[in-house]
C-alpha positions as CSV (number, residue, x, y, z in Angstrom):
1,M,162.7,18.1,140.8
2,A,161.1,20.7,143.0
3,N,164.2,21.9,144.8
4,D,163.3,25.4,146.1
5,R,162.2,24.3,149.5
6,E,161.4,27.8,150.8
7,I,158.9,28.3,148.0
8,L,157.3,24.9,148.7
9,R,157.1,25.7,152.4
10,E,155.6,29.2,151.8
11,V,152.9,27.6,149.6
12,W,152.2,24.9,152.2
13,E,151.8,27.4,155.0
14,G,149.2,29.5,153.2
15,K,146.1,29.9,155.5
16,L,142.7,31.6,155.2
17,P,140.6,33.1,158.1
18,V,137.1,31.7,157.8
19,C,134.0,32.7,159.8
20,F,131.5,29.9,159.9
21,K,127.8,31.0,160.6
22,L,124.9,28.7,161.1
23,D,122.0,29.2,158.7
24,Q,119.4,31.2,160.5
25,D,116.5,29.0,159.3
26,E,118.1,26.0,161.1
27,V,118.5,27.6,164.5
28,V,116.1,26.2,167.1
29,E,117.5,27.7,170.2
30,I,116.3,31.1,171.4
31,Q,120.0,32.1,171.9
32,Q,121.7,32.8,168.6
33,P,124.9,30.8,168.1
34,D,128.2,32.8,168.0
35,P,130.1,32.4,164.7
36,F,133.0,30.0,164.7
37,Y,136.4,31.2,163.5
38,L,139.2,29.1,162.1
39,M,142.5,29.6,160.3
40,V,142.3,26.8,157.7
41,P,145.1,25.6,155.3
42,R,144.5,26.7,151.7
43,L,145.8,23.3,150.6
44,S,143.3,21.2,152.6
45,Y,139.7,20.3,152.1
46,F,136.7,21.5,154.1
47,P,135.8,18.0,155.4
48,L,139.2,17.8,157.1
49,V,138.8,21.0,159.1
50,T,135.1,21.2,160.1
51,D,134.9,18.7,163.0
52,K,135.1,21.6,165.5
53,V,132.6,23.6,163.4
54,R,130.0,20.7,163.6
55,K,130.5,20.3,167.3
56,H,130.1,24.1,167.9
57,F,126.7,24.3,166.2
58,L,125.1,20.9,167.0
59,K,123.4,22.2,170.2
60,Y,121.6,24.9,168.2
61,I,119.9,22.6,165.7
62,S,117.0,20.1,166.2
63,N,117.8,16.6,167.3
64,D,116.5,15.0,164.1
65,K,119.2,16.9,162.1
66,Q,122.2,16.2,164.2
67,D,123.3,13.1,162.3
68,L,122.9,14.8,158.9
69,E,125.8,15.7,156.7
70,L,127.2,19.2,157.2
71,W,127.6,21.3,154.0
72,L,128.7,24.8,153.3
73,E,127.5,27.7,151.2
74,Y,129.0,31.0,150.1
75,N,127.1,33.7,148.3
76,G,124.2,31.4,147.6
77,Q,126.4,28.6,146.1
78,P,127.1,25.3,147.8
79,L,130.9,24.8,148.2
80,K,132.2,21.7,146.5
81,W,134.1,19.8,149.2
82,H,136.3,18.0,146.7
83,F,137.9,21.3,145.6
84,P,140.8,22.4,147.8
85,I,139.8,25.3,150.1
86,G,142.2,27.7,148.4
87,V,140.7,27.0,145.0
88,L,137.2,27.6,146.3
89,F,138.3,30.9,147.8
90,D,140.3,32.1,144.7
91,S,137.5,31.2,142.3
92,Q,134.6,32.7,144.2
93,V,135.7,35.5,146.4
94,D,136.2,39.0,145.0
95,M,139.0,40.4,147.2
96,E,138.3,44.0,146.0
97,N,134.8,43.9,147.5
98,D,134.8,41.1,150.1
99,A,136.8,41.6,153.2
100,L,138.4,38.8,155.3
101,P,137.5,36.7,157.1
102,W,135.7,34.7,154.6
103,V,132.1,34.3,155.8
104,V,130.7,30.8,155.1
105,T,127.2,29.6,155.9
106,V,126.9,26.2,157.6
107,H,124.0,23.9,156.8
108,F,122.8,20.5,158.2
109,D,119.5,20.4,156.3
110,K,118.4,20.2,152.7
111,F,121.6,18.8,151.2
112,P,121.9,20.0,147.6
113,E,122.1,16.6,146.0
114,T,122.2,17.9,142.4
115,K,125.0,20.4,143.1
116,I,127.6,18.8,145.3
117,Y,128.8,15.2,146.0
118,R,128.0,13.6,149.3
119,F,130.9,12.4,151.5
120,T,130.2,9.8,154.2
121,N,133.5,10.1,156.1
122,K,137.1,11.2,155.7
123,E,137.9,8.0,153.9
124,T,135.8,9.3,151.0
125,V,138.1,12.4,150.9
126,E,141.2,10.2,151.1
127,A,140.0,8.0,148.3
128,Y,139.4,11.1,146.1
129,F,142.7,12.6,147.0
130,M,144.7,9.5,146.2
131,A,142.8,9.1,142.9
132,C,143.9,12.6,141.9
133,I,147.6,11.8,142.8
134,K,147.5,8.7,140.7
135,E,145.9,10.6,137.8
136,A,148.6,13.3,138.0
137,D,151.3,10.7,138.0
138,V,149.9,9.1,134.9
139,L,150.2,12.5,133.2
140,K,153.7,13.2,134.5
141,H,155.3,9.7,134.6
142,R,152.9,7.3,132.9
143,G,151.9,6.2,136.4
144,Q,155.2,4.6,137.2
145,I,155.9,6.4,140.5
146,A,152.5,6.1,142.2
147,T,152.1,2.4,141.1
148,N,155.5,1.5,142.7
149,M,154.7,3.2,146.0
150,Q,153.9,1.1,149.0
151,K,150.7,1.5,151.1
152,K,152.8,3.2,153.8
153,D,153.8,5.9,151.3
154,H,150.2,6.5,150.4
155,N,149.4,6.7,154.1
156,Q,152.2,9.2,154.7
157,L,151.0,11.5,151.9
158,W,147.5,11.4,153.3
159,L,148.5,11.9,157.0
160,G,150.9,14.7,156.0
161,L,148.0,16.6,154.4
162,Q,145.4,15.7,157.0
163,N,147.7,16.7,159.9
164,D,149.3,19.7,158.1
165,K,152.8,18.3,158.3
166,F,155.0,19.7,155.6
167,D,158.1,17.5,156.2
168,Q,156.0,14.3,156.5
169,F,154.2,15.0,153.2
170,W,157.2,16.1,151.2
171,A,159.4,13.2,152.2
172,V,157.2,11.1,149.9
173,N,155.8,13.7,147.5
174,R,159.3,14.7,146.3
175,K,159.4,11.3,144.4
176,L,156.3,12.4,142.5
177,M,158.0,15.7,141.6
178,E,161.2,14.2,140.1
179,V,161.7,14.0,136.4
180,Q,162.5,10.5,135.0
181,G,165.4,9.2,133.0
182,D,167.2,11.8,130.8
183,N,164.3,14.1,130.7
184,D,164.3,17.5,132.5
185,H,160.5,17.8,132.4
186,F,157.3,15.8,132.8
187,K,155.4,14.2,130.0
188,Y,152.3,16.3,130.5
189,I,151.4,19.0,133.1
190,P,148.6,18.0,135.5
191,F,146.3,21.1,135.8
192,R,142.8,22.2,136.2
193,C,141.7,25.6,134.9
194,Y,138.6,27.0,136.7
195,V,136.1,29.1,134.9
196,E,132.7,29.9,136.2
197,D,131.3,26.8,138.0
198,G,133.6,24.2,136.5
199,Y,137.0,23.6,135.1
200,K,138.8,22.7,131.9
201,Q,141.8,20.4,131.5
202,K,143.7,19.2,128.4
203,L,146.9,17.4,127.6
204,I,149.6,20.1,127.6
205,K,153.3,19.3,127.4
206,P,155.8,21.5,129.3
207,V,158.1,21.6,126.3
208,A,156.9,22.3,122.8
209,E,157.9,20.3,119.7
210,D,160.6,22.9,118.9
211,G,162.2,22.4,122.3
212,K,160.9,25.7,123.7
213,C,159.6,25.7,127.3
214,Q,155.8,26.2,127.5
215,T,154.6,29.0,129.7
216,L,151.4,29.8,131.5
217,H,150.4,32.1,128.7
218,D,150.9,29.2,126.2
219,L,148.6,27.0,128.2
220,L,145.9,29.7,128.5
221,R,146.1,30.6,124.8
222,D,145.6,26.9,123.9
223,L,142.6,26.6,126.2
224,F,141.0,29.9,125.4
225,P,141.9,30.9,121.8
226,E,139.1,33.4,121.7
227,R,140.6,35.5,124.5
228,N,143.3,38.2,124.2
229,S,144.1,38.8,127.8
230,F,144.2,36.7,131.0
231,I,144.4,37.1,134.7
232,V,145.1,33.9,136.6
233,K,145.1,33.3,140.4
234,T,146.6,30.4,142.3
235,H,147.4,30.2,146.0
236,G,146.0,33.8,146.2
237,L,148.8,35.0,143.9
238,I,148.7,36.2,140.3
239,P,151.8,34.5,138.6
240,P,153.4,36.2,135.6
241,L,152.1,34.7,132.3
242,D,155.7,34.0,131.2
243,T,156.2,31.5,134.1
244,P,157.4,28.1,132.7
245,L,154.8,25.4,133.2
246,Q,157.4,22.9,134.4
247,W,158.5,25.2,137.2
248,M,154.9,25.9,138.2
249,S,154.1,22.2,138.3
250,E,157.0,21.5,140.6
251,H,156.5,24.4,142.9
252,L,152.9,25.6,142.8
253,S,150.9,22.3,142.6
254,Y,148.5,21.5,145.3
255,P,149.1,18.3,147.4
256,D,147.0,16.3,144.8
257,N,149.9,17.2,142.4
258,F,147.6,19.3,140.1
259,L,148.1,23.0,139.3
260,H,144.7,24.6,140.2
261,L,144.4,27.8,138.1
262,C,141.5,30.2,138.6
263,V,140.9,32.3,135.5
264,L,139.4,35.7,136.4
């Protein structure tokens, strides 16, 4: 079980400063809108933090666009709302050349249908988030924990994430991070390994057939046998390649219970 509470809390409290700027082509007012600044949780999703952004920019766009879906762009690429904010930042921002705050462009027009999914409301995000938790539990516990949870447990997980409440979330999530029976590890490690514009995942056990603990390096070598060296970022950190996968899964997973690993 994830028992180092200080590490869990440090990961939870990770924030990013973001500067939201309205696309110049969509401004109809003579007065240019000021940028809108927010500190956003790395573990959250953009649709959960952009209500104030929408409200700030609505008066600067034409009336016929005010009911359209807000979408975001960075460096010419639409940002996939179903990826956690921290994953989007770690996979796309070059910290050596790009200074903070993270400057993101806001759009109301010309939604890129072929590049990102639409979301009609926050219930869409909730449904996706809960589907990820259930998928992760199938990998870790054959789905036994999530299946036996009550609706109020699901609600508590979601509200804990949506409202940025560590204790509320982890009161339920700890059940998903416990090993079952006599085992001291999960069946498989839920992870997504991001390369370029997508990600890879595969069935990886935390313990090899010979009883040896699998490490981050073992996972990467399995996924990318053609590569000799690796740099991986998660939560803005570069973990040592000899870090055990079981420990990483318990302590460094995002709220959806997946490890999100950005390969640089």
